Backbone atoms as SQL, in Angstrom:
CREATE TABLE atoms (id INTEGER PRIMARY KEY, chain TEXT, resi INTEGER, resn TEXT, atom TEXT, x REAL, y REAL, z REAL);
INSERT INTO atoms VALUES
  (1, 'A', 1, 'UNK', 'N', -25.141, -12.728, 16.740),
  (2, 'A', 1, 'UNK', 'CA', -23.951, -12.197, 17.379),
  (3, 'A', 1, 'UNK', 'C', -22.697, -12.549, 16.593),
  (4, 'A', 2, 'UNK', 'N', -22.596, -13.829, 16.199),
  (5, 'A', 2, 'UNK', 'CA', -21.404, -14.252, 15.452),
  (6, 'A', 2, 'UNK', 'C', -21.359, -13.655, 14.049),
  (7, 'A', 3, 'UNK', 'N', -22.520, -13.386, 13.508),
  (8, 'A', 3, 'UNK', 'CA', -22.557, -12.764, 12.182),
  (9, 'A', 3, 'UNK', 'C', -21.946, -11.368, 12.247),
  (10, 'A', 4, 'UNK', 'N', -22.260, -10.623, 13.301),
  (11, 'A', 4, 'UNK', 'CA', -21.685, -9.287, 13.464),
  (12, 'A', 4, 'UNK', 'C', -20.174, -9.363, 13.644),
  (13, 'A', 5, 'UNK', 'N', -19.713, -10.360, 14.392),
  (14, 'A', 5, 'UNK', 'CA', -18.270, -10.530, 14.589),
  (15, 'A', 5, 'UNK', 'C', -17.583, -10.830, 13.260),
  (16, 'A', 6, 'UNK', 'N', -18.175, -11.696, 12.469),
  (17, 'A', 6, 'UNK', 'CA', -17.599, -12.038, 11.163),
  (18, 'A', 6, 'UNK', 'C', -17.542, -10.815, 10.259),
  (19, 'A', 7, 'UNK', 'N', -18.614, -10.039, 10.232),
  (20, 'A', 7, 'UNK', 'CA', -18.647, -8.849, 9.367),
  (21, 'A', 7, 'UNK', 'C', -17.624, -7.814, 9.831),
  (22, 'A', 8, 'UNK', 'N', -17.548, -7.576, 11.140),
  (23, 'A', 8, 'UNK', 'CA', -16.565, -6.617, 11.649),
  (24, 'A', 8, 'UNK', 'C', -15.141, -7.064, 11.365),
  (25, 'A', 9, 'UNK', 'N', -14.859, -8.336, 11.553),
  (26, 'A', 9, 'UNK', 'CA', -13.514, -8.834, 11.264),
  (27, 'A', 9, 'UNK', 'C', -13.177, -8.693, 9.779),
  (28, 'A', 10, 'UNK', 'N', -14.155, -8.951, 8.921),
  (29, 'A', 10, 'UNK', 'CA', -13.923, -8.782, 7.474),
  (30, 'A', 10, 'UNK', 'C', -13.612, -7.327, 7.139),
  (31, 'A', 11, 'UNK', 'N', -14.405, -6.421, 7.661),
  (32, 'A', 11, 'UNK', 'CA', -14.217, -5.000, 7.343),
  (33, 'A', 11, 'UNK', 'C', -12.879, -4.497, 7.887),
  (34, 'A', 12, 'UNK', 'N', -12.582, -4.830, 9.152),
  (35, 'A', 12, 'UNK', 'CA', -11.304, -4.411, 9.721),
  (36, 'A', 12, 'UNK', 'C', -10.129, -5.048, 8.995),
  (37, 'A', 13, 'UNK', 'N', -10.252, -6.307, 8.636),
  (38, 'A', 13, 'UNK', 'CA', -9.173, -6.998, 7.936),
  (39, 'A', 13, 'UNK', 'C', -8.863, -6.374, 6.589),
  (40, 'A', 14, 'UNK', 'N', -9.902, -6.109, 5.819),
  (41, 'A', 14, 'UNK', 'CA', -9.696, -5.487, 4.506),
  (42, 'A', 14, 'UNK', 'C', -9.144, -4.073, 4.669),
  (43, 'A', 15, 'UNK', 'N', -9.671, -3.337, 5.632),
  (44, 'A', 15, 'UNK', 'CA', -9.177, -1.979, 5.867),
  (45, 'A', 15, 'UNK', 'C', -7.710, -1.953, 6.264),
  (46, 'A', 16, 'UNK', 'N', -7.321, -2.863, 7.140),
  (47, 'A', 16, 'UNK', 'CA', -5.920, -2.918, 7.555),
  (48, 'A', 16, 'UNK', 'C', -4.997, -3.341, 6.415),
  (49, 'A', 17, 'UNK', 'N', -5.455, -4.276, 5.587),
  (50, 'A', 17, 'UNK', 'CA', -4.627, -4.689, 4.453),
  (51, 'A', 17, 'UNK', 'C', -4.444, -3.561, 3.452),
  (52, 'A', 18, 'UNK', 'N', -5.512, -2.848, 3.153),
  (53, 'A', 18, 'UNK', 'CA', -5.403, -1.725, 2.212),
  (54, 'A', 18, 'UNK', 'C', -4.501, -0.639, 2.792),
  (55, 'A', 19, 'UNK', 'N', -4.648, -0.372, 4.089),
  (56, 'A', 19, 'UNK', 'CA', -3.779, 0.620, 4.725),
  (57, 'A', 19, 'UNK', 'C', -2.324, 0.178, 4.673),
  (58, 'A', 20, 'UNK', 'N', -2.079, -1.090, 4.890),
  (59, 'A', 20, 'UNK', 'CA', -0.705, -1.593, 4.858),
  (60, 'A', 20, 'UNK', 'C', -0.120, -1.532, 3.454),
  (61, 'A', 21, 'UNK', 'N', -0.925, -1.874, 2.469),
  (62, 'A', 21, 'UNK', 'CA', -0.423, -1.894, 1.094),
  (63, 'A', 21, 'UNK', 'C', -0.135, -0.502, 0.548),
  (64, 'A', 22, 'UNK', 'N', -0.984, 0.471, 0.866),
  (65, 'A', 22, 'UNK', 'CA', -0.885, 1.755, 0.189),
  (66, 'A', 22, 'UNK', 'C', -0.491, 2.922, 1.082),
  (67, 'A', 23, 'UNK', 'N', -0.693, 2.821, 2.377),
  (68, 'A', 23, 'UNK', 'CA', -0.436, 3.970, 3.228),
  (69, 'A', 23, 'UNK', 'C', 0.764, 3.790, 4.144),
  (70, 'A', 24, 'UNK', 'N', 0.956, 2.609, 4.658),
  (71, 'A', 24, 'UNK', 'CA', 2.032, 2.360, 5.611),
  (72, 'A', 24, 'UNK', 'C', 3.171, 1.615, 4.929),
  (73, 'A', 25, 'UNK', 'N', 4.390, 2.030, 5.161),
  (74, 'A', 25, 'UNK', 'CA', 5.519, 1.357, 4.505),
  (75, 'A', 25, 'UNK', 'C', 5.821, 0.003, 5.151),
  (76, 'A', 26, 'UNK', 'N', 6.288, -0.906, 4.331),
  (77, 'A', 26, 'UNK', 'CA', 6.730, -2.204, 4.835),
  (78, 'A', 26, 'UNK', 'C', 5.586, -3.163, 5.102),
  (79, 'A', 27, 'UNK', 'N', 5.948, -4.314, 5.620),
  (80, 'A', 27, 'UNK', 'CA', 4.950, -5.317, 5.982),
  (81, 'A', 27, 'UNK', 'C', 5.024, -5.454, 7.486),
  (82, 'A', 28, 'UNK', 'N', 4.163, -4.751, 8.175),
  (83, 'A', 28, 'UNK', 'CA', 4.271, -4.697, 9.623),
  (84, 'A', 28, 'UNK', 'C', 3.010, -5.121, 10.329),
  (85, 'A', 29, 'UNK', 'N', 2.746, -4.439, 11.402),
  (86, 'A', 29, 'UNK', 'CA', 1.662, -4.815, 12.300),
  (87, 'A', 29, 'UNK', 'C', 0.305, -4.722, 11.610),
  (88, 'A', 30, 'UNK', 'N', 0.084, -3.706, 10.800),
  (89, 'A', 30, 'UNK', 'CA', -1.214, -3.551, 10.146),
  (90, 'A', 30, 'UNK', 'C', -1.478, -4.691, 9.160),
  (91, 'A', 31, 'UNK', 'N', -0.482, -5.089, 8.407),
  (92, 'A', 31, 'UNK', 'CA', -0.665, -6.185, 7.459),
  (93, 'A', 31, 'UNK', 'C', -0.905, -7.506, 8.144),
  (94, 'A', 32, 'UNK', 'N', -0.131, -7.779, 9.175),
  (95, 'A', 32, 'UNK', 'CA', -0.306, -9.027, 9.915),
  (96, 'A', 32, 'UNK', 'C', -1.661, -9.033, 10.618),
  (97, 'A', 33, 'UNK', 'N', -2.045, -7.890, 11.179),
  (98, 'A', 33, 'UNK', 'CA', -3.349, -7.794, 11.834),
  (99, 'A', 33, 'UNK', 'C', -4.486, -7.955, 10.829),
  (100, 'A', 34, 'UNK', 'N', -4.322, -7.404, 9.643),
  (101, 'A', 34, 'UNK', 'CA', -5.337, -7.552, 8.604),
  (102, 'A', 34, 'UNK', 'C', -5.520, -9.002, 8.202),
  (103, 'A', 35, 'UNK', 'N', -4.403, -9.709, 7.983),
  (104, 'A', 35, 'UNK', 'CA', -4.503, -11.131, 7.666),
  (105, 'A', 35, 'UNK', 'C', -5.125, -11.904, 8.816),
  (106, 'A', 36, 'UNK', 'N', -4.765, -11.564, 10.048),
  (107, 'A', 36, 'UNK', 'CA', -5.320, -12.252, 11.217),
  (108, 'A', 36, 'UNK', 'C', -6.828, -12.024, 11.323),
  (109, 'A', 37, 'UNK', 'N', -7.280, -10.806, 11.029),
  (110, 'A', 37, 'UNK', 'CA', -8.716, -10.521, 11.059),
  (111, 'A', 37, 'UNK', 'C', -9.458, -11.309, 9.987),
  (112, 'A', 38, 'UNK', 'N', -8.896, -11.354, 8.787),
  (113, 'A', 38, 'UNK', 'CA', -9.546, -12.111, 7.713),
  (114, 'A', 38, 'UNK', 'C', -9.589, -13.605, 8.030),
  (115, 'A', 39, 'UNK', 'N', -8.493, -14.135, 8.525),
  (116, 'A', 39, 'UNK', 'CA', -8.459, -15.553, 8.893),
  (117, 'A', 39, 'UNK', 'C', -9.408, -15.813, 10.059),
  (118, 'A', 40, 'UNK', 'N', -9.428, -14.892, 11.028),
  (119, 'A', 40, 'UNK', 'CA', -10.332, -15.046, 12.168),
  (120, 'A', 40, 'UNK', 'C', -11.788, -15.037, 11.755),
  (121, 'A', 41, 'UNK', 'N', -12.145, -14.194, 10.798),
  (122, 'A', 41, 'UNK', 'CA', -13.538, -14.159, 10.343),
  (123, 'A', 41, 'UNK', 'C', -13.930, -15.463, 9.664),
  (124, 'A', 42, 'UNK', 'N', -13.032, -16.019, 8.887),
  (125, 'A', 42, 'UNK', 'CA', -13.329, -17.288, 8.218),
  (126, 'A', 42, 'UNK', 'C', -13.412, -18.422, 9.247),
  (127, 'A', 43, 'UNK', 'N', -12.518, -18.422, 10.217),
  (128, 'A', 43, 'UNK', 'CA', -12.536, -19.468, 11.249),
  (129, 'A', 43, 'UNK', 'C', -13.817, -19.390, 12.070),
  (130, 'A', 44, 'UNK', 'N', -14.219, -18.180, 12.474),
  (131, 'A', 44, 'UNK', 'CA', -15.462, -18.032, 13.237),
  (132, 'A', 44, 'UNK', 'C', -16.653, -18.492, 12.402),
  (133, 'A', 45, 'UNK', 'N', -16.648, -18.165, 11.135),
  (134, 'A', 45, 'UNK', 'CA', -17.756, -18.584, 10.274),
  (135, 'A', 45, 'UNK', 'C', -17.820, -20.099, 10.158),
  (136, 'A', 46, 'UNK', 'N', -16.672, -20.753, 9.995),
  (137, 'A', 46, 'UNK', 'CA', -16.680, -22.209, 9.871),
  (138, 'A', 46, 'UNK', 'C', -17.036, -22.890, 11.195),
  (139, 'A', 47, 'UNK', 'N', -16.529, -22.371, 12.301),
  (140, 'A', 47, 'UNK', 'CA', -16.747, -23.052, 13.580),
  (141, 'A', 47, 'UNK', 'C', -18.080, -22.722, 14.227),
  (142, 'A', 48, 'UNK', 'N', -18.518, -21.481, 14.180),
  (143, 'A', 48, 'UNK', 'CA', -19.716, -21.068, 14.910),
  (144, 'A', 48, 'UNK', 'C', -20.953, -20.936, 14.039),
  (145, 'A', 49, 'UNK', 'N', -20.780, -20.533, 12.793),
  (146, 'A', 49, 'UNK', 'CA', -21.947, -20.331, 11.938),
  (147, 'A', 49, 'UNK', 'C', -22.276, -21.535, 11.068),
  (148, 'A', 50, 'UNK', 'N', -21.318, -22.393, 10.821),
  (149, 'A', 50, 'UNK', 'CA', -21.551, -23.540, 9.934),
  (150, 'A', 50, 'UNK', 'C', -22.607, -24.505, 10.470),
  (151, 'A', 51, 'UNK', 'N', -22.701, -24.754, 11.777),
  (152, 'A', 51, 'UNK', 'CA', -23.789, -25.627, 12.237),
  (153, 'A', 51, 'UNK', 'C', -25.175, -25.053, 11.952),
  (154, 'A', 52, 'UNK', 'N', -25.297, -23.728, 11.950),
  (155, 'A', 52, 'UNK', 'CA', -26.596, -23.101, 11.686),
  (156, 'A', 52, 'UNK', 'C', -26.791, -22.896, 10.181),
  (157, 'A', 53, 'UNK', 'N', -25.783, -22.337, 9.550),
  (158, 'A', 53, 'UNK', 'CA', -25.800, -22.071, 8.107),
  (159, 'A', 53, 'UNK', 'C', -24.645, -22.853, 7.483),
  (160, 'A', 54, 'UNK', 'N', -24.909, -23.953, 6.831),
  (161, 'A', 54, 'UNK', 'CA', -23.815, -24.776, 6.304),
  (162, 'A', 54, 'UNK', 'C', -22.939, -24.072, 5.266),
  (163, 'A', 55, 'UNK', 'N', -23.429, -23.086, 4.605),
  (164, 'A', 55, 'UNK', 'CA', -22.709, -22.369, 3.560),
  (165, 'A', 55, 'UNK', 'C', -21.933, -21.169, 4.101),
  (166, 'A', 56, 'UNK', 'N', -22.030, -20.873, 5.384),
  (167, 'A', 56, 'UNK', 'CA', -21.468, -19.644, 5.954),
  (168, 'A', 56, 'UNK', 'C', -19.953, -19.570, 5.818),
  (169, 'A', 57, 'UNK', 'N', -19.261, -20.667, 6.054),
  (170, 'A', 57, 'UNK', 'CA', -17.801, -20.647, 5.961),
  (171, 'A', 57, 'UNK', 'C', -17.315, -20.367, 4.559),
  (172, 'A', 58, 'UNK', 'N', -17.915, -21.051, 3.598),
  (173, 'A', 58, 'UNK', 'CA', -17.522, -20.831, 2.195),
  (174, 'A', 58, 'UNK', 'C', -17.872, -19.418, 1.744),
  (175, 'A', 59, 'UNK', 'N', -19.048, -18.932, 2.171),
  (176, 'A', 59, 'UNK', 'CA', -19.457, -17.578, 1.788),
  (177, 'A', 59, 'UNK', 'C', -18.527, -16.536, 2.399),
  (178, 'A', 60, 'UNK', 'N', -18.094, -16.758, 3.628),
  (179, 'A', 60, 'UNK', 'CA', -17.190, -15.809, 4.276),
  (180, 'A', 60, 'UNK', 'C', -15.826, -15.814, 3.603),
  (181, 'A', 61, 'UNK', 'N', -15.338, -16.982, 3.253),
  (182, 'A', 61, 'UNK', 'CA', -14.059, -17.072, 2.549),
  (183, 'A', 61, 'UNK', 'C', -14.137, -16.358, 1.208),
  (184, 'A', 62, 'UNK', 'N', -15.209, -16.587, 0.472),
  (185, 'A', 62, 'UNK', 'CA', -15.383, -15.907, -0.818),
  (186, 'A', 62, 'UNK', 'C', -15.522, -14.404, -0.622),
  (187, 'A', 63, 'UNK', 'N', -16.261, -13.993, 0.409),
  (188, 'A', 63, 'UNK', 'CA', -16.432, -12.565, 0.676),
  (189, 'A', 63, 'UNK', 'C', -15.112, -11.902, 1.033),
  (190, 'A', 64, 'UNK', 'N', -14.279, -12.587, 1.800),
  (191, 'A', 64, 'UNK', 'CA', -12.980, -12.026, 2.172),
  (192, 'A', 64, 'UNK', 'C', -12.118, -11.803, 0.930),
  (193, 'A', 65, 'UNK', 'N', -12.089, -12.782, 0.045),
  (194, 'A', 65, 'UNK', 'CA', -11.287, -12.639, -1.173),
  (195, 'A', 65, 'UNK', 'C', -11.836, -11.553, -2.092),
  (196, 'A', 66, 'UNK', 'N', -13.147, -11.546, -2.259),
  (197, 'A', 66, 'UNK', 'CA', -13.770, -10.575, -3.163),
  (198, 'A', 66, 'UNK', 'C', -13.663, -9.159, -2.602),
  (199, 'A', 67, 'UNK', 'N', -13.905, -9.004, -1.301),
  (200, 'A', 67, 'UNK', 'CA', -13.814, -7.672, -0.692),
  (201, 'A', 67, 'UNK', 'C', -12.398, -7.122, -0.768),
  (202, 'A', 68, 'UNK', 'N', -11.419, -7.983, -0.551),
  (203, 'A', 68, 'UNK', 'CA', -10.026, -7.530, -0.636),
  (204, 'A', 68, 'UNK', 'C', -9.681, -7.104, -2.062),
  (205, 'A', 69, 'UNK', 'N', -10.098, -7.893, -3.030),
  (206, 'A', 69, 'UNK', 'CA', -9.823, -7.557, -4.432),
  (207, 'A', 69, 'UNK', 'C', -10.520, -6.264, -4.835),
  (208, 'A', 70, 'UNK', 'N', -11.766, -6.103, -4.442),
  (209, 'A', 70, 'UNK', 'CA', -12.505, -4.886, -4.788),
  (210, 'A', 70, 'UNK', 'C', -11.896, -3.666, -4.108),
  (211, 'A', 71, 'UNK', 'N', -11.483, -3.811, -2.850),
  (212, 'A', 71, 'UNK', 'CA', -10.887, -2.677, -2.133),
  (213, 'A', 71, 'UNK', 'C', -9.577, -2.246, -2.778),
  (214, 'A', 72, 'UNK', 'N', -8.753, -3.199, -3.146),
  (215, 'A', 72, 'UNK', 'CA', -7.480, -2.867, -3.790),
  (216, 'A', 72, 'UNK', 'C', -7.719, -2.252, -5.162),
  (217, 'A', 73, 'UNK', 'N', -8.627, -2.835, -5.935),
  (218, 'A', 73, 'UNK', 'CA', -8.943, -2.303, -7.255),
  (219, 'A', 73, 'UNK', 'C', -9.532, -0.892, -7.144),
  (220, 'A', 74, 'UNK', 'N', -10.443, -0.707, -6.207),
  (221, 'A', 74, 'UNK', 'CA', -11.060, 0.603, -6.023),
  (222, 'A', 74, 'UNK', 'C', -10.058, 1.655, -5.591),
  (223, 'A', 75, 'UNK', 'N', -9.121, 1.268, -4.729),
  (224, 'A', 75, 'UNK', 'CA', -8.104, 2.215, -4.291),
  (225, 'A', 75, 'UNK', 'C', -7.186, 2.598, -5.442),
  (226, 'A', 76, 'UNK', 'N', -6.847, 1.638, -6.272),
  (227, 'A', 76, 'UNK', 'CA', -5.991, 1.944, -7.422),
  (228, 'A', 76, 'UNK', 'C', -6.714, 2.824, -8.441),
  (229, 'A', 77, 'UNK', 'N', -7.988, 2.577, -8.659),
  (230, 'A', 77, 'UNK', 'CA', -8.745, 3.358, -9.638),
  (231, 'A', 77, 'UNK', 'C', -9.119, 4.744, -9.129),
  (232, 'A', 78, 'UNK', 'N', -9.082, 4.953, -7.822),
  (233, 'A', 78, 'UNK', 'CA', -9.476, 6.248, -7.269),
  (234, 'A', 78, 'UNK', 'C', -8.410, 7.317, -7.473),
  (235, 'A', 79, 'UNK', 'N', -7.276, 6.948, -7.951),
  (236, 'A', 79, 'UNK', 'CA', -6.153, 7.843, -8.200),
  (237, 'A', 79, 'UNK', 'C', -5.644, 8.490, -6.911),
  (238, 'A', 80, 'UNK', 'N', -5.922, 7.856, -5.800),
  (239, 'A', 80, 'UNK', 'CA', -5.422, 8.376, -4.520),
  (240, 'A', 80, 'UNK', 'C', -3.910, 8.240, -4.433),
  (241, 'A', 81, 'UNK', 'N', -3.366, 7.244, -5.104),
  (242, 'A', 81, 'UNK', 'CA', -1.922, 7.047, -5.082),
  (243, 'A', 81, 'UNK', 'C', -1.221, 8.210, -5.778),
  (244, 'A', 82, 'UNK', 'N', -1.813, 8.719, -6.855),
  (245, 'A', 82, 'UNK', 'CA', -1.209, 9.840, -7.570),
  (246, 'A', 82, 'UNK', 'C', -1.157, 11.085, -6.689),
  (247, 'A', 83, 'UNK', 'N', -2.136, 11.243, -5.819),
  (248, 'A', 83, 'UNK', 'CA', -2.147, 12.395, -4.923),
  (249, 'A', 83, 'UNK', 'C', -1.111, 12.246, -3.819),
  (250, 'A', 84, 'UNK', 'N', -0.815, 11.018, -3.443),
  (251, 'A', 84, 'UNK', 'CA', 0.143, 10.778, -2.364),
  (252, 'A', 84, 'UNK', 'C', 1.572, 10.652, -2.870),
  (253, 'A', 85, 'UNK', 'N', 1.743, 10.284, -4.125),
  (254, 'A', 85, 'UNK', 'CA', 3.075, 9.993, -4.649),
  (255, 'A', 85, 'UNK', 'C', 3.818, 11.279, -4.994),
  (256, 'A', 86, 'UNK', 'N', 5.109, 11.226, -4.869),
  (257, 'A', 86, 'UNK', 'CA', 5.962, 12.341, -5.251),
  (258, 'A', 86, 'UNK', 'C', 6.210, 12.251, -6.754),
  (259, 'A', 87, 'UNK', 'N', 5.820, 13.280, -7.461),
  (260, 'A', 87, 'UNK', 'CA', 5.940, 13.270, -8.915),
  (261, 'A', 87, 'UNK', 'C', 6.678, 14.532, -9.350),
  (262, 'A', 88, 'UNK', 'N', 7.996, 14.492, -9.283),
  (263, 'A', 88, 'UNK', 'CA', 8.796, 15.632, -9.709),
  (264, 'A', 88, 'UNK', 'C', 9.838, 15.151, -10.705),
  (265, 'A', 89, 'UNK', 'N', 10.275, 16.080, -11.496),
  (266, 'A', 89, 'UNK', 'CA', 11.344, 15.753, -12.425),
  (267, 'A', 89, 'UNK', 'C', 12.448, 16.797, -12.253),
  (268, 'A', 90, 'UNK', 'N', 13.652, 16.369, -12.481),
  (269, 'A', 90, 'UNK', 'CA', 14.811, 17.243, -12.351),
  (270, 'A', 90, 'UNK', 'C', 15.289, 17.584, -13.752),
  (271, 'A', 91, 'UNK', 'N', 15.291, 18.876, -14.051),
  (272, 'A', 91, 'UNK', 'CA', 15.661, 19.315, -15.394),
  (273, 'A', 91, 'UNK', 'C', 17.112, 19.759, -15.506),
  (274, 'A', 92, 'UNK', 'N', 17.757, 19.982, -14.406),
  (275, 'A', 92, 'UNK', 'CA', 19.127, 20.480, -14.468),
  (276, 'A', 92, 'UNK', 'C', 20.096, 19.358, -14.812),
  (277, 'A', 93, 'UNK', 'N', 21.230, 19.757, -15.353),
  (278, 'A', 93, 'UNK', 'CA', 22.247, 18.791, -15.726),
  (279, 'A', 93, 'UNK', 'C', 23.564, 19.196, -15.072),
  (280, 'A', 94, 'UNK', 'N', 24.356, 18.221, -14.774),
  (281, 'A', 94, 'UNK', 'CA', 25.662, 18.463, -14.182),
  (282, 'A', 94, 'UNK', 'C', 26.710, 18.086, -15.217),
  (283, 'A', 95, 'UNK', 'N', 27.589, 19.021, -15.500),
  (284, 'A', 95, 'UNK', 'CA', 28.657, 18.730, -16.450),
  (285, 'A', 95, 'UNK', 'C', 29.695, 17.827, -15.808),
  (286, 'A', 96, 'UNK', 'N', 30.047, 16.800, -16.473),
  (287, 'A', 96, 'UNK', 'CA', 31.041, 15.875, -15.945),
  (288, 'A', 96, 'UNK', 'C', 32.444, 16.420, -16.189),
  (289, 'A', 97, 'UNK', 'N', 33.296, 16.103, -15.278),
  (290, 'A', 97, 'UNK', 'CA', 34.680, 16.559, -15.402),
  (291, 'A', 97, 'UNK', 'C', 35.371, 15.807, -16.523),
  (292, 'A', 98, 'UNK', 'N', 36.068, 16.552, -17.328),
  (293, 'A', 98, 'UNK', 'CA', 36.833, 15.916, -18.395),
  (294, 'A', 98, 'UNK', 'C', 38.179, 15.489, -17.827),
  (295, 'A', 99, 'UNK', 'N', 38.776, 14.471, -18.375),
  (296, 'A', 99, 'UNK', 'CA', 40.081, 14.050, -17.870),
  (297, 'A', 99, 'UNK', 'C', 41.103, 15.179, -18.034),
  (298, 'A', 100, 'UNK', 'N', 41.841, 15.422, -17.001),
  (299, 'A', 100, 'UNK', 'CA', 42.879, 16.436, -17.053),
  (300, 'A', 100, 'UNK', 'C', 42.454, 17.783, -16.520),
  (301, 'A', 101, 'UNK', 'N', 41.166, 18.002, -16.259),
  (302, 'A', 101, 'UNK', 'CA', 40.736, 19.274, -15.702),
  (303, 'A', 101, 'UNK', 'C', 41.057, 19.308, -14.216),
  (304, 'A', 102, 'UNK', 'N', 41.431, 20.463, -13.755),
  (305, 'A', 102, 'UNK', 'CA', 41.736, 20.618, -12.345),
  (306, 'A', 102, 'UNK', 'C', 40.468, 20.989, -11.576),
  (307, 'A', 103, 'UNK', 'N', 40.473, 20.688, -10.304),
  (308, 'A', 103, 'UNK', 'CA', 39.316, 20.952, -9.456),
  (309, 'A', 103, 'UNK', 'C', 39.050, 22.454, -9.363),
  (310, 'A', 104, 'UNK', 'N', 40.094, 23.242, -9.338),
  (311, 'A', 104, 'UNK', 'CA', 39.915, 24.689, -9.243),
  (312, 'A', 104, 'UNK', 'C', 39.149, 25.214, -10.460),
  (313, 'A', 105, 'UNK', 'N', 39.457, 24.686, -11.632),
  (314, 'A', 105, 'UNK', 'CA', 38.767, 25.109, -12.847),
  (315, 'A', 105, 'UNK', 'C', 37.294, 24.697, -12.802),
  (316, 'A', 106, 'UNK', 'N', 37.021, 23.511, -12.248),
  (317, 'A', 106, 'UNK', 'CA', 35.638, 23.066, -12.138),
  (318, 'A', 106, 'UNK', 'C', 34.843, 23.972, -11.209),
  (319, 'A', 107, 'UNK', 'N', 35.457, 24.406, -10.124),
  (320, 'A', 107, 'UNK', 'CA', 34.784, 25.301, -9.192),
  (321, 'A', 107, 'UNK', 'C', 34.461, 26.632, -9.868),
  (322, 'A', 108, 'UNK', 'N', 35.386, 27.145, -10.650),
  (323, 'A', 108, 'UNK', 'CA', 35.159, 28.410, -11.340),
  (324, 'A', 108, 'UNK', 'C', 34.033, 28.276, -12.359),
  (325, 'A', 109, 'UNK', 'N', 34.004, 27.160, -13.089),
  (326, 'A', 109, 'UNK', 'CA', 32.943, 26.934, -14.055),
  (327, 'A', 109, 'UNK', 'C', 31.592, 26.796, -13.363),
  (328, 'A', 110, 'UNK', 'N', 31.560, 26.155, -12.210),
  (329, 'A', 110, 'UNK', 'CA', 30.310, 26.010, -11.469),
  (330, 'A', 110, 'UNK', 'C', 29.799, 27.350, -10.977),
  (331, 'A', 111, 'UNK', 'N', 30.712, 28.227, -10.554),
  (332, 'A', 111, 'UNK', 'CA', 30.314, 29.551, -10.107),
  (333, 'A', 111, 'UNK', 'C', 29.758, 30.362, -11.265),
  (334, 'A', 112, 'UNK', 'N', 30.369, 30.232, -12.449),
  (335, 'A', 112, 'UNK', 'CA', 29.865, 30.938, -13.622),
  (336, 'A', 112, 'UNK', 'C', 28.469, 30.452, -13.982),
  (337, 'A', 113, 'UNK', 'N', 28.278, 29.137, -13.940),
  (338, 'A', 113, 'UNK', 'CA', 26.965, 28.571, -14.257),
  (339, 'A', 113, 'UNK', 'C', 25.912, 29.040, -13.271),
  (340, 'A', 114, 'UNK', 'N', 26.263, 29.100, -11.987),
  (341, 'A', 114, 'UNK', 'CA', 25.277, 29.507, -10.981),
  (342, 'A', 114, 'UNK', 'C', 24.917, 30.985, -11.142),
  (343, 'A', 115, 'UNK', 'N', 25.858, 31.818, -11.595),
  (344, 'A', 115, 'UNK', 'CA', 25.576, 33.227, -11.814),
  (345, 'A', 115, 'UNK', 'C', 24.689, 33.418, -13.039),
  (346, 'A', 116, 'UNK', 'N', 24.887, 32.589, -14.053),
  (347, 'A', 116, 'UNK', 'CA', 24.092, 32.694, -15.279),
  (348, 'A', 116, 'UNK', 'C', 22.664, 32.261, -15.019),
  (349, 'A', 117, 'UNK', 'N', 22.486, 31.186, -14.263),
  (350, 'A', 117, 'UNK', 'CA', 21.140, 30.655, -14.001),
  (351, 'A', 117, 'UNK', 'C', 20.516, 31.424, -12.870);
């Protein structure tokens, strides 16, 4: 029973951390919940599984670190960020006003440019 709890907490924790890092802006509820799940899985492993399996706590801690690293690495290598990211470039240029030019002249030049383009 406790093994299932540890595994579920690990999976949910890693999932929430990856979602917080790459999908949700800021450091909010998902990130804190992800850390809480990972810490909870390690605590349950040390307190409930260690009397039966002495290596369970250390293995869970190592699994949490390795799973998080693999999930982050896999997400970065999947190029999912490129699909979500805004990748545009602006090719137009704005002419800067020269000293001494009047605003009316700038408006006329802008209208000429807009008609040409």
